[in-house]
PABATOR-353290 format. One record per residue: x, y, z of N, C-alpha, C in turn; residue in one letter. Coordinates in nm, 4 decimals. Layout:
<npx = X, npy = Y, npz = Z, capx = X, capy = Y, capz = Z, cpx = X, cpy = Y, cpz = Z, rest = A>
...
//
This chain:
<npx = -2.4786, npy = -10.5519, npz = -6.7207, capx = -2.5664, capy = -10.6384, capz = -6.7964, cpx = -2.6102, cpy = -10.5652, cpz = -6.9233, rest = X>
<npx = -2.6093, npy = -10.6342, npz = -7.0347, capx = -2.6483, capy = -10.5745, capz = -7.1619, cpx = -2.7794, cpy = -10.6354, cpz = -7.2098, rest = X>
<npx = -2.8566, npy = -10.5546, npz = -7.2791, capx = -2.9850, capy = -10.6009, capz = -7.3314, cpx = -2.9809, cpy = -10.5957, cpz = -7.4835, rest = X>
<npx = -3.0111, npy = -10.7082, npz = -7.5448, capx = -3.0137, capy = -10.7173, capz = -7.6905, cpx = -3.1547, cpy = -10.7545, cpz = -7.7343, rest = X>
<npx = -3.2010, npy = -10.6866, npz = -7.8363, capx = -3.3321, capy = -10.7153, capz = -7.8949, cpx = -3.3106, cpy = -10.7362, cpz = -8.0432, rest = X>
<npx = -3.3355, npy = -10.8568, npz = -8.0899, capx = -3.3170, capy = -10.8876, capz = -8.2315, cpx = -3.1769, cpy = -10.8592, cpz = -8.2805, rest = X>
<npx = -3.0784, npy = -10.8839, npz = -8.1974, capx = -2.9399, capy = -10.8624, capz = -8.2374, cpx = -2.8902, cpy = -10.7203, cpz = -8.2185, rest = X>
<npx = -2.9758, npy = -10.6302, npz = -8.1746, capx = -2.9379, capy = -10.4902, capz = -8.1521, cpx = -2.9291, cpy = -10.4634, cpz = -8.0021, rest = X>
<npx = -2.8243, npy = -10.3936, npz = -7.9613, capx = -2.8096, capy = -10.3602, capz = -7.8206, cpx = -2.8901, cpy = -10.2353, cpz = -7.7877, rest = X>
<npx = -2.9713, npy = -10.2461, npz = -7.6836, capx = -3.0502, capy = -10.1320, capz = -7.6357, cpx = -2.9826, cpy = -10.0786, cpz = -7.5101, rest = X>
<npx = -2.9399, npy = -9.9527, npz = -7.5164, capx = -2.8691, capy = -9.8942, capz = -7.4017, cpx = -2.9449, cpy = -9.7780, cpz = -7.3387, rest = X>
<npx = -3.0552, npy = -9.7357, npz = -7.4011, capx = -3.1324, capy = -9.6245, capz = -7.3462, cpx = -3.2814, cpy = -9.6497, cpz = -7.3684, rest = X>
<npx = -3.3635, npy = -9.5678, npz = -7.3037, capx = -3.5083, capy = -9.5779, capz = -7.3229, cpx = -3.5449, cpy = -9.5564, cpz = -7.4691, rest = X>
<npx = -3.4769, npy = -9.4627, npz = -7.5329, capx = -3.5031, capy = -9.4336, capz = -7.6736, cpx = -3.4724, cpy = -9.5544, cpz = -7.7604, rest = X>
<npx = -3.3625, npy = -9.6248, npz = -7.7292, capx = -3.3291, capy = -9.7459, capz = -7.8049, cpx = -3.4404, cpy = -9.8487, cpz = -7.7947, rest = X>
<npx = -3.4946, npy = -9.8679, npz = -7.6744, capx = -3.6032, capy = -9.9646, capz = -7.6566, cpx = -3.7253, cpy = -9.9242, cpz = -7.7384, rest = X>
<npx = -3.7593, npy = -9.7966, npz = -7.7376, capx = -3.8755, capy = -9.7491, capz = -7.8142, cpx = -3.8514, cpy = -9.7683, cpz = -7.9628, rest = X>
<npx = -3.7333, npy = -9.7308, npz = -8.0106, capx = -3.7028, capy = -9.7451, capz = -8.1532, cpx = -3.7049, cpy = -9.8909, cpz = -8.1958, rest = X>
<npx = -3.6517, npy = -9.9795, npz = -8.1135, capx = -3.6533, capy = -10.1213, capz = -8.1473, cpx = -3.7946, cpy = -10.1778, cpz = -8.1423, rest = X>
<npx = -3.8768, npy = -10.1302, npz = -8.0503, capx = -4.0151, capy = -10.1766, capz = -8.0424, cpx = -4.0956, cpy = -10.1310, cpz = -8.1629, rest = X>
<npx = -4.0713, npy = -10.0100, npz = -8.2083, capx = -4.1482, capy = -9.9536, capz = -8.3197, cpx = -4.0881, cpy = -9.9852, cpz = -8.4554, rest = X>
<npx = -3.9576, npy = -10.0050, npz = -8.4593, capx = -3.8907, capy = -10.0300, capz = -8.5860, cpx = -3.8577, cpy = -9.9030, cpz = -8.6621, rest = X>
<npx = -3.8759, npy = -9.7884, npz = -8.5995, capx = -3.8426, capy = -9.6601, capz = -8.6623, cpx = -3.7825, cpy = -9.5680, cpz = -8.5566, rest = X>
<npx = -3.7011, npy = -9.4727, npz = -8.6000, capx = -3.6481, capy = -9.3767, capz = -8.5029, cpx = -3.7566, cpy = -9.2821, cpz = -8.4535, rest = X>
<npx = -3.7503, npy = -9.2463, npz = -8.3282, capx = -3.8481, capy = -9.1571, capz = -8.2668, cpx = -3.8505, cpy = -9.0212, cpz = -8.3378, rest = X>
<npx = -3.7341, npy = -8.9754, npz = -8.3801, capx = -3.7241, capy = -8.8436, capz = -8.4452, cpx = -3.8074, cpy = -8.8358, cpz = -8.5728, rest = X>
<npx = -3.8293, npy = -8.9516, npz = -8.6387, capx = -3.9110, capy = -8.9515, capz = -8.7600, cpx = -4.0512, cpy = -8.9005, cpz = -8.7312, rest = X>
<npx = -4.1043, npy = -8.9335, npz = -8.6151, capx = -4.2408, capy = -8.8970, capz = -8.5808, cpx = -4.2480, cpy = -8.7651, cpz = -8.5051, rest = X>
<npx = -4.1471, npy = -8.7369, npz = -8.4239, capx = -4.1510, capy = -8.6167, capz = -8.3409, cpx = -4.0762, cpy = -8.4984, cpz = -8.4000, rest = X>
<npx = -3.9879, npy = -8.5250, npz = -8.4936, capx = -3.9062, capy = -8.4186, capz = -8.5499, cpx = -3.7886, cpy = -8.3885, cpz = -8.4593, rest = X>
<npx = -3.7061, npy = -8.2958, npz = -8.5047, capx = -3.5906, capy = -8.2541, capz = -8.4262, cpx = -3.5895, cpy = -8.1025, cpz = -8.4184, rest = X>
<npx = -3.5372, npy = -8.0531, npz = -8.3103, capx = -3.5317, capy = -7.9092, capz = -8.2905, cpx = -3.4459, cpy = -7.8457, cpz = -8.3991, rest = X>
<npx = -3.4954, npy = -7.7386, npz = -8.4558, capx = -3.4201, capy = -7.6643, capz = -8.5551, cpx = -3.4255, cpy = -7.7199, cpz = -8.6962, rest = X>
<npx = -3.5141, npy = -7.8175, npz = -8.7227, capx = -3.5197, capy = -7.8703, capz = -8.8589, cpx = -3.5794, cpy = -7.7661, cpz = -8.9527, rest = X>
<npx = -3.5304, npy = -7.7664, npz = -9.0747, capx = -3.5804, capy = -7.6708, capz = -9.1739, cpx = -3.7144, cpy = -7.7188, cpz = -9.2276, rest = X>
<npx = -3.7828, npy = -7.6325, npz = -9.2978, capx = -3.9111, capy = -7.6696, capz = -9.3578, cpx = -3.8921, cpy = -7.7817, cpz = -9.4596, rest = X>
<npx = -3.7831, npy = -7.7782, npz = -9.5345, capx = -3.7530, capy = -7.8836, capz = -9.6326, cpx = -3.7305, cpy = -8.0174, cpz = -9.5616, rest = X>
<npx = -3.6576, npy = -8.0151, npz = -9.4504, capx = -3.6338, capy = -8.1375, capz = -9.3729, cpx = -3.7639, cpy = -8.1903, cpz = -9.3144, rest = X>
<npx = -3.8471, npy = -8.0985, npz = -9.2669, capx = -3.9760, capy = -8.1379, capz = -9.2103, cpx = -4.0638, cpy = -8.2043, cpz = -9.3152, rest = X>
<npx = -4.0720, npy = -8.1454, npz = -9.4343, capx = -4.1527, capy = -8.2022, capz = -9.5429, cpx = -4.1003, cpy = -8.3409, cpz = -9.5800, rest = X>
<npx = -3.9683, npy = -8.3563, npz = -9.5907, capx = -3.9095, capy = -8.4860, capz = -9.6249, cpx = -3.9375, cpy = -8.5894, cpz = -9.5157, rest = X>
<npx = -3.9265, npy = -8.5475, npz = -9.3893, capx = -3.9527, capy = -8.6378, capz = -9.2766, cpx = -4.0975, cpy = -8.6846, cpz = -9.2771, rest = X>
<npx = -4.1907, npy = -8.5921, npz = -9.2957, capx = -4.3324, capy = -8.6286, capz = -9.2975, cpx = -4.3670, cpy = -8.7157, cpz = -9.4175, rest = X>
<npx = -4.3005, npy = -8.6914, npz = -9.5316, capx = -4.3210, capy = -8.7741, capz = -9.6499, cpx = -4.2743, cpy = -8.9170, cpz = -9.6228, rest = X>
<npx = -4.1590, npy = -8.9307, npz = -9.5579, capx = -4.1080, capy = -9.0640, capz = -9.5223, cpx = -4.2028, cpy = -9.1319, cpz = -9.4235, rest = X>
<npx = -4.2551, npy = -9.0560, npz = -9.3281, capx = -4.3485, capy = -9.1121, capz = -9.2301, cpx = -4.4760, cpy = -9.1615, cpz = -9.2989, rest = X>
<npx = -4.5263, npy = -9.0845, npz = -9.3946, capx = -4.6454, capy = -9.1283, capz = -9.4686, cpx = -4.6181, cpy = -9.2577, cpz = -9.5444, rest = X>
<npx = -4.4996, npy = -9.2686, npz = -9.6065, capx = -4.4634, capy = -9.3913, capz = -9.6776, cpx = -4.4586, cpy = -9.5109, cpz = -9.5825, rest = X>
<npx = -4.4015, npy = -9.4908, npz = -9.4654, capx = -4.3932, capy = -9.5991, capz = -9.3664, cpx = -4.5326, cpy = -9.6403, cpz = -9.3219, rest = X>
<npx = -4.6203, npy = -9.5432, npz = -9.2975, capx = -4.7576, capy = -9.5757, capz = -9.2568, cpx = -4.8334, cpy = -9.6477, cpz = -9.3679, rest = X>
<npx = -4.8077, npy = -9.6107, npz = -9.4923, capx = -4.8739, capy = -9.6780, capz = -9.6042, cpx = -4.8285, cpy = -9.8233, cpz = -9.6136, rest = X>
<npx = -4.7002, npy = -9.8483, npz = -9.5854, capx = -4.6468, capy = -9.9847, capz = -9.5906, cpx = -4.6795, cpy = -10.0656, cpz = -9.4657, rest = X>
<npx = -4.7081, npy = -9.9980, npz = -9.3552, capx = -4.7356, capy = -10.0647, capz = -9.2267, cpx = -4.8610, cpy = -10.0071, cpz = -9.1633, rest = X>
<npx = -4.9778, npy = -10.0407, npz = -9.2140, capx = -5.1003, capy = -9.9808, capz = -9.1612, cpx = -5.1281, cpy = -10.0156, cpz = -9.0148, rest = X>
<npx = -5.0635, npy = -10.1194, npz = -8.9613, capx = -5.0853, capy = -10.1554, capz = -8.8211, cpx = -4.9911, cpy = -10.0812, cpz = -8.7267, rest = X>
<npx = -4.9039, npy = -9.9981, npz = -8.7793, capx = -4.8070, capy = -9.9272, capz = -8.6953, cpx = -4.8733, cpy = -9.8385, cpz = -8.5897, rest = X>
<npx = -4.9766, npy = -9.7606, npz = -8.6208, capx = -5.0395, capy = -9.6800, capz = -8.5149, cpx = -5.0905, cpy = -9.7650, cpz = -8.3981, rest = X>
<npx = -5.1432, npy = -9.8837, npz = -8.4283, capx = -5.1888, capy = -9.9720, capz = -8.3206, cpx = -5.0717, cpy = -10.0207, cpz = -8.2368, rest = X>
<npx = -4.9594, npy = -10.0528, npz = -8.3018, capx = -4.8407, capy = -10.0968, capz = -8.2284, cpx = -4.7871, cpy = -9.9846, cpz = -8.1410, rest = X>
<npx = -4.7868, npy = -9.8623, npz = -8.1941, capx = -4.7392, capy = -9.7471, capz = -8.1172, cpx = -4.8275, cpy = -9.7264, cpz = -7.9944, rest = X>
<npx = -4.9578, npy = -9.7344, npz = -8.0133, capx = -5.0506, capy = -9.7190, capz = -7.9010, cpx = -5.0275, cpy = -9.8269, cpz = -7.7961, rest = X>
<npx = -5.0034, npy = -9.9494, npz = -7.8407, capx = -4.9801, capy = -10.0590, capz = -7.7474, cpx = -4.8512, cpy = -10.0362, cpz = -7.6688, rest = X>
<npx = -4.7433, npy = -9.9960, npz = -7.7371, capx = -4.6164, capy = -9.9698, capz = -7.6685, cpx = -4.6336, cpy = -9.8571, cpz = -7.5676, rest = X>
<npx = -4.7038, npy = -9.7507, npz = -7.6065, capx = -4.7254, capy = -9.6378, capz = -7.5155, cpx = -4.8083, cpy = -9.6808, cpz = -7.3943, rest = X>
<npx = -4.9140, npy = -9.7575, npz = -7.4173, capx = -4.9983, capy = -9.8025, capz = -7.3072, cpx = -4.9211, cpy = -9.8926, cpz = -7.2119, rest = X>
<npx = -4.8392, npy = -9.9816, npz = -7.2658, capx = -4.7598, capy = -10.0708, capz = -7.1811, cpx = -4.6569, cpy = -9.9924, cpz = -7.1001, rest = X>
<npx = -4.5961, npy = -9.8915, npz = -7.1630, capx = -4.4979, capy = -9.8090, capz = -7.0909, cpx = -4.5645, cpy = -9.7298, cpz = -6.9790, rest = X>
<npx = -4.6806, npy = -9.6744, npz = -7.0070, capx = -4.7529, capy = -9.5985, capz = -6.9047, cpx = -4.7933, cpy = -9.6907, cpz = -6.7903, rest = X>
<npx = -4.8421, npy = -9.8082, npz = -6.8246, capx = -4.8836, capy = -9.9025, capz = -6.7208, cpx = -4.7645, cpy = -9.9442, cpz = -6.6341, rest = X>
<npx = -4.6511, npy = -9.9686, npz = -6.6981, capx = -4.5334, capy = -10.0152, capz = -6.6246, cpx = -4.4712, cpy = -9.9061, cpz = -6.5387, rest = X>
<npx = -4.4755, npy = -9.7825, npz = -6.5867, capx = -4.4041, capy = -9.6755, capz = -6.5188, cpx = -4.4935, cpy = -9.5658, cpz = -6.4627, rest = X>
<npx = -4.6247, npy = -9.5881, npz = -6.4574, capx = -4.7169, capy = -9.4842, capz = -6.4109, cpx = -4.6809, cpy = -9.4288, cpz = -6.2744, rest = X>
<npx = -4.6503, npy = -9.5107, npz = -6.1754, capx = -4.6167, capy = -9.4518, capz = -6.0449, cpx = -4.4981, cpy = -9.3555, cpz = -6.0530, rest = X>
<npx = -4.3957, npy = -9.3921, npz = -6.1302, capx = -4.2797, capy = -9.3049, capz = -6.1436, cpx = -4.3115, cpy = -9.1816, cpz = -6.2284, rest = X>
<npx = -4.3908, npy = -9.2013, npz = -6.3338, capx = -4.4235, capy = -9.0900, capz = -6.4226, cpx = -4.5046, cpy = -8.9834, cpz = -6.3518, rest = X>
<npx = -4.5986, npy = -9.0262, npz = -6.2711, capx = -4.6895, capy = -8.9336, capz = -6.2062, cpx = -4.6571, cpy = -8.9112, cpz = -6.0593, rest = X>
<npx = -4.5466, npy = -8.9705, npz = -6.0133, capx = -4.5015, capy = -8.9559, capz = -5.8757, cpx = -4.6153, cpy = -8.9890, cpz = -5.7786, rest = X>
<npx = -4.6783, npy = -9.1025, npz = -5.8028, capx = -4.7919, capy = -9.1458, capz = -5.7226, cpx = -4.7423, cpy = -9.2114, cpz = -5.5950, rest = X>
<npx = -4.7961, npy = -9.1685, npz = -5.4839, capx = -4.7664, capy = -9.2290, capz = -5.3550, cpx = -4.8979, cpy = -9.2797, cpz = -5.2986, rest = X>
<npx = -4.9104, npy = -9.4119, npz = -5.2792, capx = -5.0365, capy = -9.4636, capz = -5.2277, cpx = -5.0639, cpy = -9.4132, cpz = -5.0867, rest = X>
<npx = -5.1880, npy = -9.3793, npz = -5.0614, capx = -5.2299, capy = -9.3357, capz = -4.9288, cpx = -5.2825, cpy = -9.4576, cpz = -4.8554, rest = X>
<npx = -5.2058, npy = -9.5060, npz = -4.7624, capx = -5.2437, capy = -9.6258, capz = -4.6887, cpx = -5.3238, cpy = -9.5853, cpz = -4.5661, rest = X>
<npx = -5.4447, npy = -9.6346, npz = -4.5566, capx = -5.5281, capy = -9.6085, capz = -4.4410, cpx = -5.5875, cpy = -9.4687, cpz = -4.4339, rest = X>
<npx = -5.5626, npy = -9.3861, npz = -4.5327, capx = -5.6160, capy = -9.2496, capz = -4.5310, cpx = -5.7570, cpy = -9.2489, cpz = -4.5891, rest = X>
<npx = -5.8431, npy = -9.1699, npz = -4.5287, capx = -5.9778, capy = -9.1555, capz = -4.5817, cpx = -5.9780, cpy = -9.0427, cpz = -4.6829, rest = X>
<npx = -6.0444, npy = -9.0670, npz = -4.7928, capx = -6.0555, capy = -8.9655, capz = -4.8964, cpx = -6.1798, cpy = -8.8826, cpz = -4.8683, rest = X>
<npx = -6.1625, npy = -8.7523, npz = -4.8573, capx = -6.2748, capy = -8.6617, capz = -4.8315, cpx = -6.3321, cpy = -8.6184, cpz = -4.9654, rest = X>
<npx = -6.4558, npy = -8.6508, npz = -4.9870, capx = -6.5200, capy = -8.6133, capz = -5.1129, cpx = -6.5754, cpy = -8.4721, cpz = -5.1016, rest = X>
<npx = -6.5604, npy = -8.3985, npz = -5.2108, capx = -6.6129, capy = -8.2624, capz = -5.2141, cpx = -6.7618, cpy = -8.2660, cpz = -5.2363, rest = X>
<npx = -6.8297, npy = -8.1776, npz = -5.1690, capx = -6.9736, capy = -8.1670, capz = -5.1862, cpx = -7.0021, cpy = -8.0907, cpz = -5.3145, rest = X>
<npx = -7.1078, npy = -8.1296, npz = -5.3864, capx = -7.1403, capy = -8.0575, capz = -5.5101, cpx = -7.1802, cpy = -7.9128, cpz = -5.4795, rest = X>
<npx = -7.1532, npy = -7.8272, npz = -5.5747, capx = -7.1880, capy = -7.6851, capz = -5.5593, cpx = -7.3338, cpy = -7.6632, cpz = -5.5955, rest = X>
<npx = -7.3951, npy = -7.5743, npz = -5.5200, capx = -7.5330, capy = -7.5363, capz = -5.5481, cpx = -7.5364, cpy = -7.3874, cpz = -5.5684, rest = X>
<npx = -7.5775, npy = -7.3458, npz = -5.6849, capx = -7.5827, capy = -7.2031, capz = -5.7192, cpx = -7.4481, cpy = -7.1356, cpz = -5.6988, rest = X>
<npx = -7.3406, npy = -7.2081, npz = -5.7321, capx = -7.2057, capy = -7.1488, capz = -5.7218, cpx = -7.1479, cpy = -7.1473, cpz = -5.5815, rest = X>
<npx = -7.2199, npy = -7.2051, npz = -5.4839, capx = -7.1743, capy = -7.2040, capz = -5.3455, cpx = -7.1557, cpy = -7.3491, cpz = -5.3016, rest = X>
<npx = -7.0423, npy = -7.3770, npz = -5.2377, capx = -7.0185, capy = -7.5120, capz = -5.1892, cpx = -7.1152, cpy = -7.5430, cpz = -5.0765, rest = X>
<npx = -7.1666, npy = -7.6652, npz = -5.0784, capx = -7.2644, capy = -7.7059, capz = -4.9763, cpx = -7.1963, cpy = -7.7442, cpz = -4.8483, rest = X>
//
């Protein structure tokens, strides 16, 4: 099964993020081994994009929040404790557990 978004095929998680944001992830995160000149040019391009799209940080936050919400159990390897009682820690008094 293939997934297309706006006429573009998304084949990886990175493709989905890039299509959601409209920019390549590397523009914001950089790439390993980039020179100082490449870094300056990348950041300059990022500033231009932000100037043209002031709502982009909000969109990025929304995409990140939705991804975390959708994949939190897998990201954090959460296993629900069914029927288990949670033991609360007693507050410390003078550095000694009560």
